C-alpha positions as CSV (number, residue, x, y, z in Angstrom):
1,M,105.2,92.7,67.0
2,T,104.9,92.3,70.8
3,D,103.9,89.0,72.4
4,P,100.3,89.0,73.5
5,T,99.5,89.1,77.2
6,P,96.9,86.6,78.5
7,N,94.3,89.5,78.3
8,D,95.0,90.1,74.6
9,R,93.8,86.6,73.9
10,I,90.4,87.1,75.6
11,R,87.5,88.2,73.4
12,D,87.0,91.9,73.3
13,D,83.2,91.5,73.8
14,K,83.9,90.5,77.4
15,V,85.7,93.7,78.4
16,G,82.8,95.0,80.3
17,E,82.5,91.9,82.4
18,R,86.3,91.9,83.0
19,D,86.1,95.5,84.1
20,A,83.3,94.8,86.5
21,L,85.1,91.8,88.0
22,L,88.4,93.8,88.3
23,L,86.7,96.7,90.2
24,A,85.0,94.2,92.6
25,V,88.4,92.5,93.3
26,L,90.5,95.6,93.8
27,P,89.3,96.5,97.3
28,H,90.2,93.0,98.5
29,V,93.7,93.2,97.0
30,A,94.6,95.8,99.6
31,F,94.2,93.1,102.3
32,D,94.7,89.8,100.5
33,G,97.2,90.9,97.8
34,W,96.9,89.7,94.2
35,T,95.8,86.3,95.2
36,R,93.1,83.7,94.4
37,Q,91.5,84.7,97.7
38,A,91.0,88.3,96.6
39,L,89.7,87.0,93.2
40,R,87.2,84.7,94.9
41,R,85.9,87.4,97.2
42,G,85.5,89.9,94.5
43,A,83.8,87.4,92.2
44,E,81.3,86.5,94.9
45,E,80.4,90.1,95.6
46,A,80.0,90.9,91.8
47,G,77.9,87.8,91.2
48,F,80.4,85.9,89.2
49,G,80.9,82.1,89.7
50,L,84.5,80.9,90.1
51,D,84.3,79.1,86.8
52,E,83.1,82.3,85.1
53,A,85.8,84.3,86.7
54,A,88.4,81.8,85.5
55,A,87.0,82.0,82.0
56,L,87.2,85.8,82.0
57,F,90.9,85.7,83.1
58,P,92.4,82.4,81.9
59,G,95.8,83.7,82.8
60,G,94.7,83.8,86.5
61,V,95.6,86.5,88.9
62,A,98.5,87.8,86.8
63,A,96.0,88.4,83.9
64,L,93.7,90.2,86.3
65,A,96.6,92.5,87.5
66,D,97.4,93.2,83.8
67,H,93.8,94.2,83.2
68,L,94.1,96.9,85.9
69,H,96.6,98.8,83.6
70,D,94.4,98.1,80.5
71,W,91.4,99.5,82.4
72,A,93.3,102.6,83.6
73,D,94.6,103.4,80.1
74,R,91.2,103.0,78.4
75,T,89.3,104.9,81.1
76,M,91.9,107.7,81.0
77,L,91.4,108.1,77.3
78,E,87.6,108.1,77.7
79,R,87.9,110.8,80.4
80,L,90.1,113.0,78.2
81,V,87.7,112.7,75.3
82,E,84.8,113.6,77.6
83,E,86.7,116.8,78.5
84,G,86.4,117.8,74.8
85,E,87.5,121.4,74.0
86,A,88.8,121.9,77.5
87,F,91.4,119.3,76.8
88,D,91.9,120.0,73.1
89,G,92.7,123.6,73.8
90,L,95.6,122.8,76.1
91,R,99.2,123.1,75.1
92,V,101.1,119.8,74.5
93,R,102.8,119.9,77.9
94,E,99.5,120.6,79.6
95,K,97.9,117.7,77.8
96,I,100.6,115.3,79.0
97,A,100.3,116.6,82.5
98,R,96.6,116.3,82.4
99,A,96.8,112.7,81.1
100,V,99.1,111.7,83.9
101,T,96.9,113.4,86.5
102,V,93.7,111.7,85.2
103,R,95.3,108.3,85.2
104,L,96.6,108.7,88.7
105,G,93.3,110.0,89.8
106,L,91.6,106.8,88.5
107,L,94.1,104.7,90.4
108,A,93.8,106.7,93.6
109,P,91.0,104.6,95.3
110,Y,93.2,101.5,94.6
111,R,96.6,102.9,95.7
112,D,97.3,99.8,97.8
113,A,96.5,97.5,95.0
114,V,98.8,99.4,92.7
115,R,101.6,99.3,95.2
116,R,101.2,95.5,95.6
117,D,101.1,95.0,91.9
118,L,104.3,97.1,91.4
119,S,106.0,95.3,94.2
120,R,105.1,91.9,92.6
121,R,106.4,93.1,89.3
122,A,109.6,94.4,90.9
123,L,110.7,90.9,91.5
124,R,111.3,90.9,87.7
125,P,111.9,94.6,87.0
126,L,113.1,94.1,83.4
127,S,110.3,91.7,82.4
128,R,109.0,92.1,78.9
129,R,105.4,92.4,80.1
130,G,106.1,95.2,82.5
131,L,108.0,97.2,79.9
132,Q,105.3,96.6,77.3
133,Q,102.7,97.8,79.7
134,L,104.7,101.0,80.5
135,H,105.1,101.6,76.8
136,R,101.3,101.2,76.1
137,T,100.5,103.7,78.9
138,V,102.9,106.4,77.7
139,D,102.0,105.8,74.0
140,A,98.3,106.3,74.9
141,M,99.2,109.6,76.6
142,W,101.2,110.9,73.7
143,R,98.5,109.9,71.2
144,A,95.9,111.7,73.3
145,A,98.1,114.7,73.2
146,G,98.0,114.6,69.4
147,D,101.4,113.0,68.7
148,R,101.6,111.1,65.5
149,S,105.3,110.8,65.0
150,T,106.8,107.7,63.5
151,D,110.5,108.5,63.3
152,I,113.1,108.6,66.1
153,N,111.0,111.2,67.9
154,Y,108.4,108.5,68.5
155,Y,110.9,106.5,70.7
156,T,112.4,109.6,72.2
157,K,109.1,111.1,73.4
158,R,107.9,107.8,74.8
159,G,111.2,107.0,76.5
160,L,111.2,110.4,78.2
161,L,107.6,110.2,79.3
162,A,108.2,106.7,80.7
163,G,110.9,108.2,83.0
164,V,108.6,111.1,83.9
165,Y,105.6,108.8,84.7
166,A,107.7,106.3,86.7
167,S,109.4,108.9,88.8
168,T,106.0,110.7,89.4
169,L,104.5,107.4,90.3
170,L,107.1,107.0,93.0
171,V,106.1,110.3,94.5
172,W,102.4,109.6,94.2
173,L,102.6,106.3,96.0
174,D,103.7,108.1,99.2
175,D,102.0,111.4,98.7
176,R,99.6,112.3,101.6
177,S,99.5,116.0,100.8
178,E,96.1,117.7,100.4
179,G,94.9,117.4,96.8
180,Q,98.0,115.5,95.8
181,E,99.8,118.9,95.6
182,T,103.2,117.3,96.1
183,T,102.7,115.0,93.1
184,H,101.3,117.7,90.9
185,A,104.3,120.0,91.7
186,F,106.8,117.2,91.0
187,L,105.1,116.3,87.7
188,E,105.2,119.9,86.5
189,R,108.9,120.1,87.3
190,R,109.7,116.9,85.5
191,I,107.8,117.9,82.4
192,G,109.6,121.3,82.4
193,E,112.9,119.5,82.6
194,V,112.0,117.3,79.6
195,L,111.1,120.4,77.5
196,A,114.3,122.0,78.5
197,F,116.5,119.2,77.1
198,G,116.6,120.7,73.7
199,R,117.8,124.0,75.0
200,Q,120.4,122.9,77.6
201,I,123.5,120.9,77.1
202,S,123.2,119.8,80.7
203,G,120.0,118.2,79.8
204,L,121.9,115.1,78.7
205,K,122.6,114.3,82.3
206,R,119.0,114.9,83.3
207,L,117.9,112.7,80.4
208,G,119.9,109.9,81.9
209,D,118.3,110.5,85.2
210,L,114.8,110.2,83.7
211,A,115.7,107.2,81.7
212,E,116.8,105.4,84.9
213,A,113.5,106.3,86.6
214,P,111.6,103.0,85.8
215,F,114.5,101.0,87.2
216,R,114.8,103.2,90.3
217,L,111.1,102.5,90.8
218,A,111.7,98.8,90.7
219,A,114.6,98.9,93.1
220,R,112.7,101.1,95.5
221,L,109.8,98.7,95.5
222,R,112.1,95.7,96.0
223,E,113.7,97.4,99.0
224,G,110.3,98.1,100.5
225,R,109.2,94.5,100.0
226,G,112.3,93.3,101.7
227,A,111.8,95.6,104.6
228,A,108.2,94.5,105.0
229,A,109.2,90.9,105.0
230,G,111.8,91.5,107.7
């Protein structure tokens, strides 16, 4: 059993208020970072008192940043359900690609906030909380795609998708192409490589490349943070 995050200990009946506060704070994170200043400004705009905001996120700004990922996972699943038969009729690889695309689309208006959050987490790239969050995201994607495996395939599929998602996120953070064409093309190639693992001996090397992707993401963000500080 995983250790609960600060958000896990908050009552579920407050999720709507937490979402509203988060969405009000996110535009300010682009300028103020994940700070109490951003939280204060967002709370004022959304009509929350500082005491009320503190009660919604007793873990502080760190808990607010965690909630961004919780919100993105939940909203992604809601959007996929809303697509109904259009999503259900897709092949598994198409469902996975669609899930990744929907999640990144939700985060697109808050790209700077996502970048700042990842940079902050990169200071401790192997932290349990960060790895748990990545697992929750890829697990949600696989379950949306209909996967109900409980054997070794459960871990293999989620490990591979973690690499795909992390490497795609790297591309997405810097993608300025029209309609995010660069990100979509990269994602399709990565998913194709994953599916080819079972058919190619050389796939073992590519598997290693994908498994390292979350750590390359952390290193890249640390380097960017250092350059910015200089």
